[in-house]
ZABA-32338 format. One line per field, with one value per residue: x, y, z of N, C-alpha, C in turn; residue in three letters; residue number from 1. Coordinates in steps of 0.2 Angstrom, whole numbers, plus 5000, padded with zeros to 4 digits. Layout:
<recs>
nxx	[X,...]
nyy	[Y,...]
nzz	[Z,...]
caxx	[X,...]
cayy	[Y,...]
cazz	[Z,...]
cxx	[X,...]
cyy	[Y,...]
czz	[Z,...]
residuo	[Ala,...]
num	[NUM,...]
</recs>
This chain:
<recs>
nxx	[5004,5010,5018,5009,5003,5014,5017,5005,5005,5016,5012,5000,5005,5014,5005,4996,5004,5008,4995,4992,5001,4999,4986,4989,4989,4992,5000,4993,4980,4977,4976,4964,4955,4955,4950,4958,4971,4985,4997,4995,4992,5005,5012,5006,5010,5024,5024,5024,5013,4997,4983,4967,4951,4941,4948,4953,4941,4937,4947,4944,4932,4938,4942,4939,4928,4936,4949,4948,4947,4959,4968,4964,4967,4981,4984,4980,4990,5001,4999,4999,5013,5018,5013,5019,5032,5032,5031,5020]
nyy	[4994,5006,5009,5013,5025,5033,5034,5040,5052,5059,5059,5067,5078,5083,5084,5094,5105,5107,5109,5121,5130,5130,5136,5148,5152,5158,5151,5154,5157,5145,5137,5143,5139,5125,5126,5126,5130,5142,5137,5123,5120,5123,5113,5102,5103,5102,5089,5085,5082,5073,5074,5078,5070,5079,5091,5084,5082,5095,5098,5090,5097,5108,5104,5100,5087,5079,5082,5076,5063,5061,5063,5052,5041,5043,5041,5027,5021,5024,5016,5004,5003,5003,4991,4982,4983,4976,4981,4984]
nzz	[5000,5003,4992,4983,4989,4989,4976,4971,4978,4972,4959,4959,4964,4954,4943,4948,4949,4936,4931,4938,4933,4919,4919,4923,4936,4953,4967,4978,4972,4967,4979,4984,4974,4977,4990,5001,5013,5009,5013,5015,5001,4996,5002,4996,4983,4984,4987,5000,5007,5003,4993,5002,5002,5000,4994,4983,4976,4973,4965,4954,4950,4944,4932,4915,4907,4898,4903,4915,4912,4905,4916,4924,4916,4915,4928,4930,4921,4929,4940,4935,4932,4945,4949,4940,4943,4955,4967,4975]
caxx	[5000,5014,5020,5003,5003,5020,5016,4999,5007,5021,5008,4996,5009,5016,4999,4993,5009,5007,4989,4992,5005,4995,4981,4992,4987,4997,4999,4987,4974,4976,4973,4957,4951,4954,4947,4963,4976,4991,5002,4993,4993,5012,5014,5004,5014,5030,5024,5024,5006,4993,4976,4961,4946,4938,4952,4953,4934,4937,4952,4940,4928,4942,4944,4934,4928,4941,4955,4947,4948,4967,4971,4963,4971,4988,4985,4980,4996,5006,4997,5002,5020,5020,5012,5024,5039,5031,5032,5013]
cayy	[5000,5012,5011,5017,5031,5037,5036,5045,5059,5062,5060,5072,5084,5085,5086,5100,5110,5108,5113,5128,5134,5130,5140,5155,5154,5158,5146,5156,5156,5138,5135,5145,5135,5119,5127,5124,5136,5142,5132,5116,5119,5122,5106,5097,5104,5099,5082,5084,5079,5071,5078,5076,5068,5085,5094,5081,5084,5102,5098,5088,5102,5113,5101,5098,5080,5076,5082,5071,5056,5061,5062,5045,5037,5043,5037,5020,5019,5024,5011,4998,5004,5001,4984,4979,4983,4972,4984,4986]
cazz	[5000,5004,4986,4980,4992,4987,4969,4971,4981,4967,4953,4960,4965,4947,4939,4950,4947,4929,4930,4940,4928,4913,4920,4925,4943,4958,4972,4982,4969,4966,4985,4984,4970,4981,4996,5006,5014,5004,5016,5013,4994,4995,5004,4991,4977,4985,4988,5007,5009,4998,4994,5005,4998,4998,4990,4976,4973,4971,4959,4948,4948,4940,4926,4910,4907,4894,4907,4920,4908,4904,4923,4927,4912,4917,4935,4928,4919,4934,4945,4931,4933,4951,4949,4936,4947,4960,4974,4977]
cxx	[5004,5017,5015,5003,5008,5019,5010,5001,5011,5017,5004,5000,5012,5010,4996,4998,5008,5001,4989,4996,5002,4989,4983,4990,4993,4996,4993,4980,4972,4973,4966,4953,4950,4951,4952,4967,4982,4996,5001,4994,5001,5015,5012,5008,5021,5030,5025,5018,5002,4986,4971,4956,4942,4942,4952,4946,4934,4942,4948,4935,4931,4943,4938,4934,4934,4948,4954,4949,4956,4970,4970,4967,4978,4989,4985,4987,5001,5005,5000,5009,5022,5019,5017,5031,5038,5032,5025,5012]
cyy	[5006,5014,5015,5024,5036,5039,5041,5052,5062,5063,5066,5079,5087,5087,5092,5106,5112,5112,5120,5132,5135,5135,5147,5157,5154,5153,5148,5155,5149,5135,5137,5141,5128,5119,5125,5130,5136,5137,5125,5115,5119,5116,5101,5097,5101,5092,5080,5080,5077,5074,5074,5074,5075,5090,5091,5082,5091,5102,5096,5093,5108,5110,5100,5090,5077,5076,5077,5064,5056,5059,5055,5040,5037,5040,5030,5017,5019,5018,5004,4998,5001,4993,4980,4978,4978,4974,4986,4983]
czz	[5000,4997,4982,4983,4990,4980,4968,4973,4975,4961,4953,4961,4958,4943,4941,4949,4940,4927,4932,4935,4922,4913,4922,4932,4948,4963,4977,4979,4968,4973,4986,4980,4974,4988,5002,5008,5009,5007,5014,5005,4993,4997,4999,4985,4978,4987,4996,5010,5003,4999,4999,5000,4995,4993,4983,4972,4970,4965,4953,4946,4943,4933,4921,4910,4904,4899,4913,4918,4907,4911,4925,4922,4913,4923,4934,4926,4924,4939,4941,4932,4939,4952,4945,4939,4953,4967,4977,4984]
residuo	[Met,Ser,Ala,Tyr,Lys,Thr,Met,Ala,Lys,Ser,Phe,Leu,Ser,Asp,Phe,Thr,Thr,Arg,Leu,Arg,Lys,Ser,Arg,Gly,Leu,Thr,Lys,Glu,Glu,Met,Ala,Glu,Glu,Leu,Arg,Ile,Thr,Ser,Arg,Ala,Tyr,Ser,Asp,Leu,Glu,Arg,Gly,Val,Tyr,Cys,Phe,Ser,Ala,Leu,Ala,Leu,Leu,Phe,Leu,Phe,Leu,Met,Leu,Glu,Glu,Ser,Glu,Ile,Lys,Glu,Leu,Leu,Asp,Ala,Phe,Arg,Lys,Glu,Val,Gly,Asn,Val,Glu,Asn,Arg,Gly,Val,Ala]
num	[1,2,3,4,5,6,7,8,9,10,11,12,13,14,15,16,17,18,19,20,21,22,23,24,25,26,27,28,29,30,31,32,33,34,35,36,37,38,39,40,41,42,43,44,45,46,47,48,49,50,51,52,53,54,55,56,57,58,59,60,61,62,63,64,65,66,67,68,69,70,71,72,73,74,75,76,77,78,79,80,81,82,83,84,85,86,87,88]
</recs>
């Protein structure tokens, strides 16, 4: 289970950073979108902590349906990578 948590934390950190930059948002603006503090967002982006369920739902609300599909497809691929390495 630990391998999945580590992978998810890194995956979401990278995704969120790219999303914030592509949308031209500051870290503070991104935190507002996710309904979390700026400090909590900074920790998410640096991979210190992972998303809460509520923050993840607000992330999904920021995305178009096609972006959600791309996110989930990429996550599915990362899960496969973890399982193929046999560290799950």
